[in-house]
MOPAC internal coordinates of N, CA, C and O (Angstrom, degrees):
PM7 1SCF
backbone

  N    0.0000 0     0.00 0     0.00 0    0    0    0
  C    1.4654 1     0.00 0     0.00 0    1    0    0
  C    1.5197 1   110.88 1     0.00 0    2    1    0
  O    1.2310 1   122.01 1   131.56 1    3    2    1
  N    1.3890 1   113.76 1   -48.44 1    3    2    1
  C    1.4953 1   121.17 1  -176.93 1    5    3    2
  C    1.5068 1   108.69 1   -65.50 1    6    5    3
  O    1.2310 1   118.49 1   138.86 1    7    6    5
  N    1.3366 1   120.49 1   -41.14 1    7    6    5
  C    1.4022 1   122.69 1  -179.02 1    9    7    6
  C    1.5870 1   111.18 1   -65.65 1   10    9    7
  O    1.2310 1   121.75 1   144.68 1   11   10    9
  N    1.2876 1   114.26 1   -35.32 1   11   10    9
  C    1.4708 1   120.68 1   177.13 1   13   11   10
  C    1.5546 1   110.31 1   -61.02 1   14   13   11
  O    1.2310 1   121.73 1   131.73 1   15   14   13
  N    1.3475 1   114.30 1   -48.27 1   15   14   13
  C    1.3719 1   120.67 1   179.00 1   17   15   14
  C    1.5506 1   115.71 1   -62.52 1   18   17   15
  O    1.2310 1   122.87 1   139.60 1   19   18   17
  N    1.3095 1   112.11 1   -40.40 1   19   18   17
  C    1.4922 1   118.83 1   176.57 1   21   19   18
  C    1.5659 1   110.44 1   -62.84 1   22   21   19
  O    1.2310 1   122.16 1   134.93 1   23   22   21
  N    1.3353 1   113.47 1   -45.07 1   23   22   21
  C    1.4789 1   117.89 1   178.32 1   25   23   22
  C    1.5058 1   113.36 1   -60.43 1   26   25   23
  O    1.2310 1   120.47 1   140.94 1   27   26   25
  N    1.3499 1   116.70 1   -39.06 1   27   26   25
  C    1.4373 1   120.81 1  -176.34 1   29   27   26
  C    1.5541 1   107.49 1   -70.27 1   30   29   27
  O    1.2310 1   117.48 1   139.58 1   31   30   29
  N    1.3127 1   122.40 1   -40.42 1   31   30   29
  C    1.4206 1   123.26 1  -179.95 1   33   31   30
  C    1.4944 1   111.13 1   -65.43 1   34   33   31
  O    1.2310 1   120.05 1   140.18 1   35   34   33
  N    1.3864 1   117.52 1   -39.82 1   35   34   33
  C    1.4209 1   119.13 1   176.38 1   37   35   34
  C    1.4934 1   113.70 1   -63.81 1   38   37   35
  O    1.2310 1   120.43 1   141.59 1   39   38   37
  N    1.3481 1   116.78 1   -38.41 1   39   38   37
  C    1.4170 1   122.58 1   176.99 1   41   39   38
  C    1.5176 1   114.27 1   -64.45 1   42   41   39
  O    1.2310 1   120.92 1   138.63 1   43   42   41
  N    1.3055 1   115.85 1   -41.37 1   43   42   41
  C    1.3990 1   120.55 1   176.09 1   45   43   42
  C    1.5254 1   116.66 1   -67.45 1   46   45   43
  O    1.2310 1   121.62 1   143.58 1   47   46   45
  N    1.3888 1   114.51 1   -36.42 1   47   46   45
  C    1.4731 1   116.28 1   170.70 1   49   47   46
  C    1.4535 1   114.21 1   -65.77 1   50   49   47
  O    1.2310 1   119.19 1   136.51 1   51   50   49
  N    1.3558 1   119.15 1   -43.49 1   51   50   49
  C    1.3579 1   119.77 1   178.20 1   53   51   50
  C    1.4908 1   116.79 1   -60.77 1   54   53   51
  O    1.2310 1   121.62 1   147.90 1   55   54   53
  N    1.3406 1   114.51 1   -32.10 1   55   54   53
  C    1.4539 1   119.10 1   179.13 1   57   55   54
  C    1.5137 1   109.92 1   -68.05 1   58   57   55
  O    1.2310 1   121.26 1   137.74 1   59   58   57
  N    1.3119 1   115.19 1   -42.26 1   59   58   57
  C    1.5023 1   116.82 1  -179.04 1   61   59   58
  C    1.5161 1   109.98 1   -70.68 1   62   61   59
  O    1.2310 1   117.62 1   142.43 1   63   62   61
  N    1.2585 1   122.13 1   -37.57 1   63   62   61
  C    1.4235 1   126.22 1   175.48 1   65   63   62
  C    1.4985 1   114.20 1   -63.90 1   66   65   63
  O    1.2310 1   121.65 1   139.80 1   67   66   65
  N    1.3834 1   114.44 1   -40.20 1   67   66   65
  C    1.4476 1   121.73 1  -177.51 1   69   67   66
  C    1.5013 1   108.47 1   -67.11 1   70   69   67
  O    1.2310 1   118.80 1   138.26 1   71   70   69
  N    1.3085 1   119.90 1   -41.74 1   71   70   69
  C    1.4122 1   125.09 1  -174.20 1   73   71   70
  C    1.5613 1   111.55 1   -83.98 1   74   73   71
  O    1.2310 1   120.19 1   167.59 1   75   74   73
  N    1.3019 1   117.24 1   -12.41 1   75   74   73
  C    1.4590 1   123.48 1   177.84 1   77   75   74
  C    1.4681 1   112.21 1    81.50 1   78   77   75
  O    1.2310 1   119.92 1  -172.98 1   79   78   77
  N    1.3620 1   117.76 1     7.02 1   79   78   77
  C    1.4557 1   122.21 1  -176.98 1   81   79   78
  C    1.5448 1   111.15 1   -70.41 1   82   81   79
  O    1.2310 1   119.33 1   153.80 1   83   82   81
  N    1.3248 1   118.88 1   -26.20 1   83   82   81
  C    1.4699 1   119.57 1   174.56 1   85   83   82
  C    1.4586 1   115.04 1   -56.24 1   86   85   83
  O    1.2310 1   120.60 1   146.84 1   87   86   85
  N    1.3434 1   116.46 1   -33.16 1   87   86   85
  C    1.4971 1   121.06 1   179.39 1   89   87   86
  C    1.5628 1   110.54 1   -69.11 1   90   89   87
  O    1.2310 1   121.66 1   138.30 1   91   90   89
  N    1.3051 1   114.43 1   -41.70 1   91   90   89
  C    1.4246 1   122.07 1   175.51 1   93   91   90
  C    1.5075 1   112.34 1   -60.70 1   94   93   91
  O    1.2310 1   119.94 1   132.47 1   95   94   93
  N    1.3586 1   117.72 1   -47.53 1   95   94   93
  C    1.4449 1   121.02 1   176.43 1   97   95   94
  C    1.5096 1   111.23 1   -60.02 1   98   97   95
  O    1.2310 1   119.21 1   131.03 1   99   98   97
  N    1.3551 1   119.11 1   -48.97 1   99   98   97
  C    1.4184 1   123.14 1   179.26 1  101   99   98
  C    1.4857 1   111.70 1   -58.56 1  102  101   99
  O    1.2310 1   119.93 1   139.47 1  103  102  101
  N    1.3871 1   117.73 1   -40.53 1  103  102  101
  C    1.4964 1   118.37 1  -179.43 1  105  103  102
  C    1.5424 1   109.85 1   -65.19 1  106  105  103
  O    1.2310 1   119.71 1   135.58 1  107  106  105
  N    1.3880 1   118.17 1   -44.42 1  107  106  105
  C    1.4828 1   120.30 1  -179.88 1  109  107  106
  C    1.5018 1   109.76 1   -60.85 1  110  109  107
  O    1.2310 1   120.41 1   135.16 1  111  110  109
  N    1.3845 1   116.82 1   -44.84 1  111  110  109
  C    1.5118 1   117.30 1  -178.41 1  113  111  110
  C    1.5013 1   110.10 1   -65.19 1  114  113  111
  O    1.2310 1   119.27 1   143.64 1  115  114  113
  N    1.3342 1   119.00 1   -36.36 1  115  114  113
  C    1.4661 1   121.23 1  -177.73 1  117  115  114
  C    1.5909 1   107.37 1   -67.25 1  118  117  115
  O    1.2310 1   120.95 1   136.66 1  119  118  117
  N    1.3117 1   115.78 1   -43.34 1  119  118  117
  C    1.5256 1   119.33 1  -179.68 1  121  119  118
  C    1.4988 1   108.63 1   -61.79 1  122  121  119
  O    1.2310 1   118.72 1   139.32 1  123  122  121
  N    1.3552 1   120.04 1   -40.68 1  123  122  121
  C    1.4601 1   120.84 1  -178.40 1  125  123  122
  C    1.4938 1   109.53 1   -69.79 1  126  125  123
  O    1.2310 1   118.55 1   139.25 1  127  126  125
  N    1.3681 1   120.38 1   -40.75 1  127  126  125
  C    1.4458 1   120.00 1  -179.56 1  129  127  126
  C    1.5682 1   110.93 1   -68.59 1  130  129  127
  O    1.2310 1   118.99 1   144.74 1  131  130  129
  N    1.3568 1   119.52 1   -35.26 1  131  130  129
  C    1.3935 1   120.17 1   179.47 1  133  131  130
  C    1.5759 1   108.89 1   -68.88 1  134  133  131
  O    1.2310 1   119.38 1   143.97 1  135  134  133
  N    1.2621 1   118.78 1   -36.03 1  135  134  133
  C    1.4351 1   124.57 1   177.24 1  137  135  134
  C    1.5373 1   109.12 1   -64.06 1  138  137  135
  O    1.2310 1   120.45 1   131.75 1  139  138  137
  N    1.3180 1   116.74 1   -48.25 1  139  138  137
  C    1.4527 1   117.88 1   176.75 1  141  139  138
  C    1.4930 1   115.23 1   -59.09 1  142  141  139
  O    1.2310 1   121.21 1   136.45 1  143  142  141
  N    1.3529 1   115.28 1   -43.55 1  143  142  141
  C    1.4846 1   119.38 1   175.15 1  145  143  142
  C    1.4909 1   114.13 1   -56.89 1  146  145  143
  O    1.2310 1   120.88 1   136.25 1  147  146  145
  N    1.3400 1   115.91 1   -43.75 1  147  146  145
  C    1.4464 1   121.76 1  -179.19 1  149  147  146
  C    1.5531 1   107.56 1   -64.73 1  150  149  147
  O    1.2310 1   120.35 1   135.25 1  151  150  149
  N    1.2712 1   116.93 1   -44.75 1  151  150  149
  C    1.4578 1   122.77 1  -179.42 1  153  151  150
  C    1.5792 1   112.57 1   -60.30 1  154  153  151
  O    1.2310 1   122.46 1   136.61 1  155  154  153
  N    1.3176 1   112.90 1   -43.39 1  155  154  153
  C    1.5348 1   116.84 1   178.52 1  157  155  154
  C    1.4885 1   108.95 1   -68.26 1  158  157  155
  O    1.2310 1   118.41 1   142.66 1  159  158  157
  N    1.3192 1   120.63 1   -37.34 1  159  158  157
  C    1.4735 1   124.55 1  -179.41 1  161  159  158
  C    1.5218 1   107.09 1   -66.56 1  162  161  159
  O    1.2310 1   118.67 1   139.87 1  163  162  161
  N    1.3281 1   120.15 1   -40.13 1  163  162  161
  C    1.4933 1   119.54 1   179.83 1  165  163  162
  C    1.5159 1   109.97 1   -67.92 1  166  165  163
  O    1.2310 1   120.65 1   137.87 1  167  166  165
  N    1.3346 1   116.37 1   -42.13 1  167  166  165
  C    1.5000 1   119.12 1  -178.87 1  169  167  166
  C    1.4778 1   106.77 1   -64.61 1  170  169  167
  O    1.2310 1   117.82 1   138.36 1  171  170  169
  N    1.3302 1   121.76 1   -41.64 1  171  170  169
  C    1.4414 1   124.89 1  -179.98 1  173  171  170
  C    1.5781 1   111.52 1   -57.54 1  174  173  171
  O    1.2310 1   124.24 1   135.29 1  175  174  173
  N    1.3547 1   109.47 1   -44.71 1  175  174  173
  C    1.4683 1   116.14 1   179.54 1  177  175  174
  C    1.5149 1   113.75 1   -62.45 1  178  177  175
  O    1.2310 1   122.24 1   138.25 1  179  178  177
  N    1.3248 1   113.31 1   -41.75 1  179  178  177
  C    1.5502 1   119.86 1   178.99 1  181  179  178
  C    1.5425 1   110.31 1   -66.94 1  182  181  179
  O    1.2310 1   120.78 1   140.75 1  183  182  181
  N    1.3494 1   116.11 1   -39.25 1  183  182  181
  C    1.4592 1   118.64 1   178.61 1  185  183  182
  C    1.4817 1   111.08 1   -65.42 1  186  185  183
  O    1.2310 1   120.45 1   136.41 1  187  186  185
  N    1.3428 1   116.75 1   -43.59 1  187  186  185
  C    1.5080 1   116.27 1  -177.41 1  189  187  186
  C    1.4936 1   109.19 1   -69.44 1  190  189  187
  O    1.2310 1   117.17 1   147.86 1  191  190  189
  N    1.2995 1   122.98 1   -32.14 1  191  190  189
  C    1.4852 1   122.79 1   173.05 1  193  191  190
  C    1.5442 1   109.86 1   -59.10 1  194  193  191
  O    1.2310 1   120.73 1   133.06 1  195  194  193
  N    1.3496 1   116.20 1   -46.94 1  195  194  193
  C    1.4723 1   119.82 1  -177.44 1  197  195  194
  C    1.4769 1   111.46 1   -66.92 1  198  197  195
  O    1.2310 1   119.56 1   150.44 1  199  198  197
  N    1.3104 1   118.44 1   -29.56 1  199  198  197
  C    1.4719 1   122.05 1   177.28 1  201  199  198
  C    1.5072 1   113.38 1   -70.62 1  202  201  199
  O    1.2310 1   120.01 1   148.50 1  203  202  201
  N    1.2930 1   117.58 1   -31.50 1  203  202  201
  C    1.4337 1   125.18 1   178.33 1  205  203  202
  C    1.5170 1   112.44 1   -70.10 1  206  205  203
  O    1.2310 1   120.26 1   152.08 1  207  206  205
  N    1.2982 1   117.10 1   -27.92 1  207  206  205
  C    1.4749 1   123.46 1  -179.42 1  209  207  206
  C    1.5023 1   114.30 1   -73.24 1  210  209  207
  O    1.2310 1   120.10 1   180.00 1  211  210  209

């Protein structure tokens, strides 16, 4: 059972790498994370401005 699951995971990874879709997924995840970091930084900046007032 464990060997079957291991083989299935390897096959799924190789399919994504072969088709180049892993790069698309990583690009989308990176864009989302960068957007979240920018959003959190802007919220932090606004909160610190409100705290100073």
